[in-house]
C-alpha positions as CSV (number, residue, x, y, z in Angstrom):
1,M,0.0,0.0,0.0
2,P,1.5,3.5,-0.9
3,N,2.2,5.8,2.0
4,M,2.1,9.2,-0.5
5,I,-1.1,10.7,-1.2
6,Q,0.0,11.4,-5.0
7,T,0.2,7.6,-5.3
8,I,-3.0,6.7,-3.5
9,K,-4.8,9.0,-5.8
10,R,-2.9,7.8,-8.7
11,Q,-4.0,4.6,-8.1
12,R,-7.8,5.4,-8.2
13,Q,-7.1,7.0,-11.4
14,D,-5.6,4.2,-12.8
15,V,-8.4,2.1,-12.0
16,K,-11.0,4.5,-13.2
17,K,-9.3,5.0,-16.4
18,R,-8.5,1.0,-16.9
19,A,-12.3,0.4,-16.5
20,N,-12.8,3.1,-19.0
21,N,-10.4,1.6,-21.4
22,M,-11.6,-1.7,-21.0
23,S,-15.5,-0.4,-22.3
24,Q,-14.0,1.3,-25.0
25,R,-12.0,-1.9,-26.2
26,T,-15.0,-4.2,-25.5
27,S,-17.1,-2.0,-27.5
28,M,-14.9,-1.5,-30.5
29,R,-14.6,-5.7,-30.4
30,S,-18.1,-5.9,-30.4
31,A,-18.5,-3.7,-33.3
32,K,-16.3,-5.7,-35.7
33,K,-18.5,-8.7,-34.6
34,K,-21.5,-7.1,-35.4
35,F,-20.3,-6.4,-39.0
36,L,-19.0,-9.8,-39.4
37,L,-22.3,-11.5,-38.6
38,A,-24.4,-9.3,-40.3
39,V,-21.7,-9.9,-43.8
40,E,-22.0,-13.1,-42.9
41,K,-25.6,-13.3,-43.0
42,N,-25.9,-11.2,-46.1
43,E,-27.9,-8.0,-44.2
44,G,-28.9,-4.7,-45.6
45,N,-27.1,-3.0,-42.9
46,A,-23.7,-4.0,-43.4
47,Q,-22.6,-0.9,-45.0
48,D,-23.8,1.1,-41.5
49,L,-22.5,-1.5,-39.4
50,Y,-18.6,-1.4,-41.5
51,V,-19.3,2.7,-40.6
52,Q,-19.6,2.2,-37.2
53,A,-16.7,-0.4,-36.8
54,V,-14.2,2.2,-38.7
55,R,-15.5,4.4,-36.4
56,A,-14.5,2.7,-33.1
57,I,-11.6,1.3,-34.1
58,D,-10.1,5.2,-34.9
59,K,-11.3,5.8,-31.5
60,A,-9.4,2.9,-29.9
61,A,-6.7,4.1,-31.8
62,G,-6.4,7.3,-31.2
63,K,-6.2,6.9,-27.4
64,G,-3.7,4.6,-27.8
65,L,-5.6,1.3,-26.6
66,I,-4.9,-0.2,-30.2
67,H,-1.8,-0.1,-32.1
68,P,-2.2,2.1,-35.2
69,N,-0.9,-0.6,-37.4
70,K,-3.3,-2.9,-36.1
71,A,-6.2,-0.2,-36.6
72,A,-5.3,0.1,-40.1
73,R,-4.6,-3.9,-40.6
74,D,-8.0,-4.2,-39.0
75,K,-10.0,-1.5,-41.3
76,S,-8.3,-3.1,-44.2
77,R,-9.7,-7.0,-43.4
78,L,-13.5,-5.3,-42.8
79,S,-13.3,-3.5,-46.0
80,K,-12.4,-6.8,-48.2
81,K,-15.5,-8.0,-46.3
82,L,-17.4,-5.8,-47.1
83,A,-16.4,-5.7,-50.6
């Protein structure tokens, strides 16, 4: 257990940040899965789901949750599925 006040505060902040980051990453993964499922079933809303998935990937990459190269790779794979 830390003794200094600033380290105690830092730990509290880290817990909040981790929860926020995990929810952001989970929503990104869910968006990707929804799109892939729609493409697999040939649903008409695949284009909208693609836009949502790419937006979620871009947000995650912008916040540093995933590497920019992974974001580019994921977007490329999703666009191949759409075409």
